[in-house]
C-alpha atoms as a printed R data frame, in Angstrom:
   type eleno elety resid chain resno      x      y      z
1  ATOM     1    CA   MET     A     1  0.000  0.000  0.000
2  ATOM     2    CA   GLU     A     2  1.248  3.471 -0.802
3  ATOM     3    CA   ILE     A     3 -0.024  6.612  0.875
4  ATOM     4    CA   THR     A     4  0.929  9.828 -0.932
5  ATOM     5    CA   VAL     A     5  0.734 13.069  1.016
6  ATOM     6    CA   ARG     A     6  1.007 16.538 -0.526
7  ATOM     7    CA   GLY     A     7  0.855 20.138  0.593
8  ATOM     8    CA   GLU     A     8  0.712 21.306  4.184
9  ATOM     9    CA   VAL     A     9 -0.050 18.535  6.645
10 ATOM    10    CA   ASP     A    10 -0.980 18.896 10.297
11 ATOM    11    CA   GLY     A    11 -1.751 15.221 10.866
12 ATOM    12    CA   HIS     A    12 -5.506 15.564 11.279
13 ATOM    13    CA   GLY     A    13 -6.350 14.907  7.636
14 ATOM    14    CA   LEU     A    14 -4.536 11.574  7.563
15 ATOM    15    CA   ASP     A    15 -6.700  9.601  9.989
16 ATOM    16    CA   ALA     A    16 -8.773  7.942  7.246
17 ATOM    17    CA   ALA     A    17 -5.654  6.903  5.311
18 ATOM    18    CA   TRP     A    18 -4.070  5.405  8.445
19 ATOM    19    CA   ALA     A    19 -7.279  3.547  9.296
20 ATOM    20    CA   GLU     A    20 -7.405  2.090  5.778
21 ATOM    21    CA   ALA     A    21 -3.744  1.030  5.965
22 ATOM    22    CA   ALA     A    22 -4.209 -0.565  9.385
23 ATOM    23    CA   GLU     A    23 -7.339 -2.404  8.233
24 ATOM    24    CA   ALA     A    24 -5.514 -3.770  5.173
25 ATOM    25    CA   ALA     A    25 -2.887 -5.257  7.529
26 ATOM    26    CA   LEU     A    26 -0.312 -5.432  4.752
27 ATOM    27    CA   PRO     A    27  3.287 -6.177  5.737
28 ATOM    28    CA   VAL     A    28  4.583 -2.996  4.068
29 ATOM    29    CA   ALA     A    29  3.184  0.510  3.775
30 ATOM    30    CA   VAL     A    30  5.022  3.219  1.862
31 ATOM    31    CA   ILE     A    31  4.391  6.791  2.905
32 ATOM    32    CA   ASP     A    32  5.463  9.261  0.226
33 ATOM    33    CA   LEU     A    33  6.092 12.649  1.840
34 ATOM    34    CA   SER     A    34  8.025 14.105 -1.114
35 ATOM    35    CA   GLY     A    35  5.170 16.493 -1.918
36 ATOM    36    CA   VAL     A    36  4.796 17.813  1.636
37 ATOM    37    CA   SER     A    37  5.725 21.476  1.976
38 ATOM    38    CA   PHE     A    38  4.996 21.634  5.727
39 ATOM    39    CA   GLY     A    39  4.421 19.024  8.412
40 ATOM    40    CA   ASP     A    40  4.046 19.810 12.104
41 ATOM    41    CA   SER     A    41  4.571 17.698 15.211
42 ATOM    42    CA   ALA     A    42  1.156 16.047 14.768
43 ATOM    43    CA   LEU     A    43  2.397 14.508 11.501
44 ATOM    44    CA   LEU     A    44  5.598 13.304 13.171
45 ATOM    45    CA   ASN     A    45  3.566 11.834 16.038
46 ATOM    46    CA   LEU     A    46  1.321 10.020 13.556
47 ATOM    47    CA   LEU     A    47  4.360  8.578 11.761
48 ATOM    48    CA   MET     A    48  5.837  7.336 15.040
49 ATOM    49    CA   ARG     A    49  2.517  5.756 16.063
50 ATOM    50    CA   ALA     A    50  2.290  4.046 12.668
51 ATOM    51    CA   GLN     A    51  5.802  2.640 13.119
52 ATOM    52    CA   ARG     A    52  4.934  1.390 16.620
53 ATOM    53    CA   HIS     A    53  1.776 -0.239 15.282
54 ATOM    54    CA   HIS     A    54  3.731 -1.871 12.463
55 ATOM    55    CA   ASP     A    55  6.264 -3.219 14.971
56 ATOM    56    CA   GLY     A    56  3.466 -4.866 16.970
57 ATOM    57    CA   GLY     A    57  3.073 -2.153 19.591
58 ATOM    58    CA   PRO     A    58 -0.148 -0.427 20.667
59 ATOM    59    CA   SER     A    59 -2.713  0.085 17.928
60 ATOM    60    CA   LEU     A    60 -3.265  3.441 16.265
C-alpha cells in the first residue's frame, strides 16, 4: 500500500488513510512525503505511532 501526502499537513487529515492502511494489515506501507511542503509535530507523532503499530506495539 502506498499513501501519498502533498501540501501542508498537520496530521488531522490523515486519519482515514491510516485507518485504511491498518485495516488492510499489509506487511509494508510506503508513505510518500516528497510532496509535503509543511508538516508539524502532529504529523511526526502520527508517523511514530504508525511505526509502533507496524512493529506490533499499541494500535493506532
